[in-house]
C-alpha positions in Angstrom: 51.2 94.3 108.3 54.9 95.3 108.2 55.0 97.3 111.5 56.5 95.6 114.6 55.3 95.9 118.2 57.9 98.7 118.6 56.4 100.7 115.7 59.2 100.0 113.2 58.1 99.8 109.6 59.8 97.0 107.8 58.1 97.3 104.4 61.3 98.0 102.5 63.1 95.0 104.1 60.2 92.8 103.1 60.3 94.1 99.6 64.0 93.3 99.3 63.4 89.9 100.8 60.8 89.0 98.1 63.5 89.2 95.5 65.0 86.1 97.0 61.6 84.3 96.6 61.5 85.3 93.0 65.1 84.0 92.5 64.7 80.5 93.8 61.3 80.3 92.1 63.0 81.0 88.8 65.8 78.4 89.5 63.2 75.8 90.4 61.2 76.5 87.3 64.3 76.0 85.2 64.9 72.6 86.8 61.5 71.3 85.9 62.1 71.4 82.2 65.4 69.5 82.5 63.9 66.0 83.0 62.6 65.7 79.4 65.6 67.5 78.0 68.1 65.0 79.6 65.9 62.1 78.6 66.5 63.1 75.0 70.1 64.4 75.1 71.7 61.9 77.5 69.4 59.0 76.5 68.2 58.2 80.1 64.8 56.9 81.2 62.2 58.7 83.3 63.4 57.1 86.6 67.0 58.2 86.0 65.9 61.7 85.0 64.3 62.0 88.4 67.8 62.5 89.8 67.6 66.1 88.5 65.1 66.8 91.4 66.9 64.4 93.7 70.2 66.4 93.4 68.4 69.6 94.0 66.4 68.5 97.0 69.1 66.3 98.5 70.9 69.6 98.9 68.0 70.9 101.0 68.2 67.8 103.2 71.9 68.1 103.8 72.1 71.9 104.1 69.0 72.8 106.0 70.5 72.4 109.5 73.9 73.9 108.6 71.9 76.8 107.1 70.0 77.2 110.4 73.3 77.2 112.3 74.7 79.8 109.9 71.7 82.0 110.6 72.3 81.6 114.4 76.0 82.5 114.1 76.0 85.3 111.6 72.4 86.4 111.5 69.8 86.6 108.7 71.9 88.9 106.5 75.1 86.8 106.7 73.1 83.7 105.9 71.5 85.3 102.8 74.9 86.3 101.5 76.2 82.8 101.9 73.2 81.4 100.0 73.6 83.9 97.2 77.3 83.0 96.9 76.5 79.3 96.5 73.8 79.9 93.9 76.3 82.0 91.9 78.9 79.3 92.1 76.5 76.6 91.0 75.2 78.7 88.1 78.6 79.5 86.7 79.6 75.8 87.0 77.1 75.1 84.1 79.6 76.8 81.7 82.3 74.0 82.2 79.5 71.4 82.7 78.2 71.9 79.2 81.7 71.2 77.9 82.1 68.1 80.1 78.8 66.9 78.9 78.1 64.2 81.4 75.0 63.7 83.6 77.0 64.0 86.9 78.5 67.4 85.9 75.0 68.9 85.5 73.8 67.2 88.7 76.7 68.7 90.6 75.7 72.2 89.4 72.1 71.6 90.5 73.3 70.3 93.9 75.3 73.5 94.6 72.5 75.8 93.4 70.2 73.7 95.7 72.5 74.3 98.6 72.3 78.0 98.1 68.6 78.0 97.8 68.4 76.0 101.0 70.2 78.8 102.8 67.9 81.4 101.4 64.7 79.4 102.1 65.8 78.5 105.6 66.3 82.1 106.4 63.8 84.0 104.2 60.7 82.0 105.1 60.9 82.5 108.9 62.2 86.0 108.4 59.0 86.9 106.4 56.9 85.7 109.3 58.6 88.1 111.8 58.6 91.3 109.6 55.5 92.5 111.4 52.7 91.4 113.7 52.7 87.6 114.4 49.1 87.1 113.5 49.7 88.4 109.9 52.7 86.0 109.4 50.8 83.5 107.2 49.6 86.4 105.0 53.1 87.9 104.6 54.7 84.5 103.7 51.9 83.9 101.2 52.5 87.3 99.6 56.3 86.6 99.4 55.6 83.2 98.0 53.4 84.8 95.3 56.6 86.4 94.0 58.1 82.9 94.2 55.3 81.9 91.8 56.3 84.6 89.4 59.8 83.0 89.3 58.3 79.6 88.6 56.5 81.2 85.6 59.6 82.8 84.1 61.9 79.8 84.7 60.4 77.3 82.2 59.6 80.0 79.6 63.1 81.4 79.6 64.8 78.0 80.1 62.6 76.4 77.4 63.6 79.1 74.9 67.3 78.4 75.4 67.1 74.6 76.0 64.4 73.5 73.5 64.9 76.1 70.7 66.2 75.1 67.3 69.3 77.1 68.0 70.2 74.9 70.9 69.6 71.7 68.9 67.2 68.9 69.7 69.9 66.7 71.2 72.3 69.3 72.5 73.1 70.6 76.0 74.8 73.7 74.6 71.8 75.9 75.4 72.1 75.3 79.1 75.1 77.6 79.8 73.5 80.9 78.7 70.5 81.0 81.1 72.6 79.8 84.0 75.3 82.4 83.3 72.5 85.0 83.4 71.4 83.7 86.8 75.0 83.9 88.0 75.4 87.5 87.0 72.0 88.5 88.5 72.8 86.8 91.8 76.1 88.7 92.0 74.3 92.0 91.6 71.8 90.9 94.2 74.7 90.0 96.6 75.9 93.6 96.3 72.5 95.1 97.0 72.1 92.9 100.2 75.6 93.6 101.3 75.0 97.4 101.4 71.4 97.3 102.7 70.2 97.3 106.2 68.7 93.9 107.1 67.8 93.9 110.8 68.3 90.6 112.6 65.0 90.3 114.4 64.4 87.7 117.0 61.1 85.8 117.5 59.4 86.4 120.8 59.2 83.1 122.7 55.4 82.8 122.9 55.6 79.6 124.9 58.0 81.1 127.4 55.4 83.7 128.3 52.9 81.0 129.0 55.3 78.9 131.0 55.6 76.2 128.4 59.3 76.6 127.5 61.4 74.1 129.3 64.8 74.2 127.5 66.0 71.4 129.8 63.0 69.0 129.1 64.2 65.5 128.2 62.1 62.6 127.2 61.3 59.9 129.8 62.5 56.3 129.4 59.2 55.2 127.9 59.0 58.3 125.6 62.6 57.6 124.4 61.7 54.0 123.6 58.6 55.2 121.7 60.8 57.7 119.8 63.3 55.0 118.9 60.5 52.8 117.6 58.8 55.5 115.6 62.1 56.6 114.0 62.9 53.0 113.1 59.5 52.7 111.3 59.9 56.1 109.6 63.5 55.4 108.4 62.4 51.9 107.3 59.7 53.4 105.0 62.1 56.1 103.8 64.7 53.4 103.0 62.1 51.7 100.7 62.1 54.9 98.6 65.7 56.2 99.0 67.6 52.9 98.4 66.7 52.8 94.6 67.7 56.4 94.2 71.1 55.7 95.9 71.4 52.7 93.5 70.9 55.0 90.5 73.5 57.4 91.7 75.9 54.5 92.4 75.5 53.3 88.8 75.7 56.7 87.3 79.1 57.4 89.1 80.3 53.9 88.1 81.3 53.1 91.7 82.4 49.6 92.9 79.3 47.4 93.3 81.0 45.5 96.2 80.8 48.6 98.4 77.2 49.5 97.7 75.5 47.3 100.4 77.9 48.3 103.2 77.6 52.0 102.3 73.8 51.8 102.0 73.3 50.2 105.4 76.0 52.3 107.0 74.2 55.5 105.9 71.0 54.0 107.3 72.5 53.4 110.7 74.2 56.9 110.8 70.9 58.5 109.8 69.0 56.6 112.6 71.5 57.6 115.3 71.6 61.2 114.1 67.8 61.4 114.1 67.5 59.8 117.6 70.0 62.3 119.0 68.3 65.3 117.3 64.9 64.4 118.6 66.0 63.5 122.1 68.1 66.7 122.5 65.3 68.9 121.2 62.4 67.1 122.8 60.9 70.4 123.9 60.3 71.2 120.3 59.5 67.7 118.9 56.9 67.0 121.6 54.8 69.7 119.9 52.8 67.5 117.6 51.6 70.3 115.3 55.3 70.9 114.5 56.4 67.3 114.1 53.5 66.4 111.8 54.1 69.7 110.0 57.5 68.4 109.0 55.9 65.3 107.6 53.2 67.2 105.9 55.7 69.5 104.3 57.8 66.6 103.0 54.7 65.0 101.4 53.5 68.3 100.0 56.8 69.0 98.3 56.9 65.4 97.1 53.5 66.0 95.4 54.3 69.4 94.0 57.7 68.3 92.7 56.3 65.2 91.1 53.6 67.1 89.2 56.0 69.8 88.1 58.7 67.4 87.1 56.7 65.2 84.8 54.3 67.9 83.5 56.0 67.8 80.1 56.1 64.0 80.0 52.4 63.9 80.9 51.4 66.4 78.2 53.4 64.7 75.5 52.0 61.3 76.5 48.4 62.7 76.3 48.9 64.7 73.1 51.7 63.5 70.8 51.1 66.6 68.6 52.5 68.9 71.2 56.2 69.7 71.0 58.6 69.9 74.0 58.9 73.7 73.6 55.2 74.1 73.6 54.8 71.9 76.7 57.5 73.9 78.5 55.7 77.2 77.6 52.4 75.7 78.9 54.1 74.8 82.1 55.2 78.5 82.6 52.4 80.4 80.9 49.5 78.4 82.2 50.6 76.1 85.0 52.7 78.5 87.0 50.5 81.5 86.2 47.7 79.5 87.9 50.1 78.7 90.7 50.9 82.4 91.3 47.3 83.4 91.0 46.5 80.7 93.5 49.1 82.1 95.9 47.6 85.7 95.6 44.1 84.5 96.0 45.2 82.2 98.8 46.7 85.2 100.7 43.4 87.0 100.5 41.4 83.9 101.6 43.8 83.1 104.5 43.6 86.7 105.7 39.8 86.2 106.1 39.6 82.5 107.2 41.7 80.2 109.3 44.8 79.0 107.5 44.5 75.4 108.7 40.9 75.0 107.3 41.9 76.6 104.0 44.8 74.1 103.7 42.5 71.2 104.4 39.9 72.2 101.9 42.4 73.1 99.1 44.3 69.8 99.7 41.1 67.8 99.6 40.2 69.4 96.2 43.7 68.4 95.0 43.0 64.8 95.9 40.0 64.9 93.5 41.9 66.8 90.8 44.9 64.4 90.8 42.5 61.4 90.6 40.9 62.9 87.5 44.4 63.6 86.1 45.1 59.9 86.3 42.2 59.3 83.9 44.1 61.1 81.2 42.7 62.9 78.1 41.8 66.6 77.9 39.8 66.4 81.1 42.8 65.0 82.9 45.0 67.8 81.5 42.5 70.5 82.6 42.4 68.9 86.1 46.2 68.9 86.3 46.2 72.6 85.5 43.6 73.3 88.1 45.8 71.4 90.7 48.5 74.1 90.2 46.0 76.7 91.6 44.9 74.6 94.6 48.3 73.3 95.6 49.8 76.8 95.6 49.2 77.7 99.2 50.6 74.4 100.5 54.3 75.2 101.3 53.9 78.7 102.9 50.8 77.7 104.9 52.3 74.4 106.3 55.5 76.3 107.1 53.7 79.1 109.0 51.4 76.6 110.8 54.4 74.3 111.7 56.6 76.9 113.3 53.7 78.7 115.1 54.5 79.0 118.8 58.0 77.5 118.6 59.5 80.7 120.1 63.3 80.2 120.7 63.1 77.1 118.6 61.9 78.9 115.5 65.2 78.9 113.6 65.9 75.2 114.2 62.3 74.4 113.5 62.5 76.3 110.3 65.6 74.4 109.3 63.9 71.1 109.9 60.8 72.1 107.9 63.1 73.2 105.0 65.0 70.0 105.5 61.8 68.1 104.9 61.8 69.4 101.3 63.9 66.2 100.7 60.5 64.8 99.9 61.0 66.4 96.5 64.0 64.1 96.0 62.0 61.0 96.5 58.9 61.5 94.5 60.3 62.1 90.9 62.4 58.9 90.7 59.5 56.9 92.3 57.0 58.4 89.8 59.4 57.8 87.0 59.8 54.2 88.1 56.0 53.7 87.9 55.8 55.6 84.6 58.5 53.5 83.0 56.7 50.3 83.9 53.1 51.4 83.4 52.3 55.0 82.3 52.8 58.6 83.3 49.1 58.8 84.3 49.5 55.9 86.8 52.6 57.6 88.3 50.4 60.4 89.5 49.1 58.1 92.3 52.2 59.3 94.3 51.0 63.0 94.6 47.5 61.8 95.2 48.5 59.9 98.4 50.6 62.9 99.5 47.7 65.3 99.2 45.5 63.0 101.4 48.0 63.4 104.3 48.2 67.1 103.9 44.4 67.5 103.9 44.3 65.4 107.1 47.0 67.6 108.7 45.0 70.8 107.9 41.9 69.1 109.4 43.5 68.2 112.7 45.9 71.1 113.1 43.7 73.2 115.4 43.2 70.3 117.8 47.0 69.6 117.8 47.9 73.2 118.4 45.5 73.4 121.4 47.3 70.5 122.9 50.7 72.2 122.3 49.6 75.6 123.8 48.3 76.9 127.1 44.6 77.0 127.6 44.5 80.8 127.2 46.7 81.0 124.1 45.1 81.0 120.6 47.2 79.7 117.7 44.4 79.8 115.1 
């Protein structure tokens, strides 16, 4: 599994790489207990608390392509060191942030940590797929993501102890500095280990080139360009519907001049449209591969569903059972929810090694549609269904990632950056779910992940057909 075509055994490199998956899992697990904490200490509503995830995942959106460029310029190892440096800086920022005591100060720290995690994910995910035979790539990335699941387990347990304990105080942010200082110290040690270790900068074989499909000079025709422009206009229009309220929350939080809000909002929309049009037209050889393009969309919606469920787990539990404390709920998140998530990853790795990854993704996502629908019913049955969803959603990210970049060849690093960039879906879902919860109930807010899982199930269902269209007749991508 870890031996290349040249016979080189990369098991040690893979083992070292998995420590990064553990790290960003822990950091993400910590984030998911902060919504309820800031609601209580800073007296904000659920919609505003969704900015915790928005700050983190906005960093993914803004840093994904720069991270890919960093990997191209200085290699996998250099990119990893840059990512670790950013995480350490963001973690240590929490020490002055607790003294400043304002929401924006904490969001800034989360944004910087998110930027560092973006570098690591952009590099580590595709790197895991090339540390051995191509056909075992999905299995390797699921194994690595299982360690990521262990981090998700530890994050809310350790974070909950410091944040929700009696020592920290029910309405105090003082407990936040200790766990983040610990993260900063650990990351510095990890930086040293990577700096002195051998991390080979492997290159992906251009599968499509060997079959005559690579046409680096391919440009869209006039009619194709018109179609691209129309599709991007529709997509950005839909995104605007979700992102504009988030931008409004940030504008209010920072107490900026209201007169500038509309010009800035529409200006950003125009810039985003032009940038997207240029990106797609200049990389048409990659975007014309529908299994990749829809993979980006599927990943955005999967992360939106996952983040929404994780973020409002504590709120959902407290709403369903008022007798449960915040500390108990945070422990349930780590000790039950994320344990099921990690077990799901491990079992998923075994299942995917025996069955086609696209079919497993379709079946698991369809099961999640049913489970989230039951969760919306509330009560103990709803809570059990939500726990079960942790198990079945676990394979989503690594499987979509591996399926999306399959066959991209020389475009793998850029494609990986764009799939990581699509994690911005996690910035959109929590504020939107919070908005629904503030006006109705937390149960009704779960309609957001339900819709997302429907699309992911459909992507898994049609992936095989799409990949055949994107490959030569003699090339198997399944």
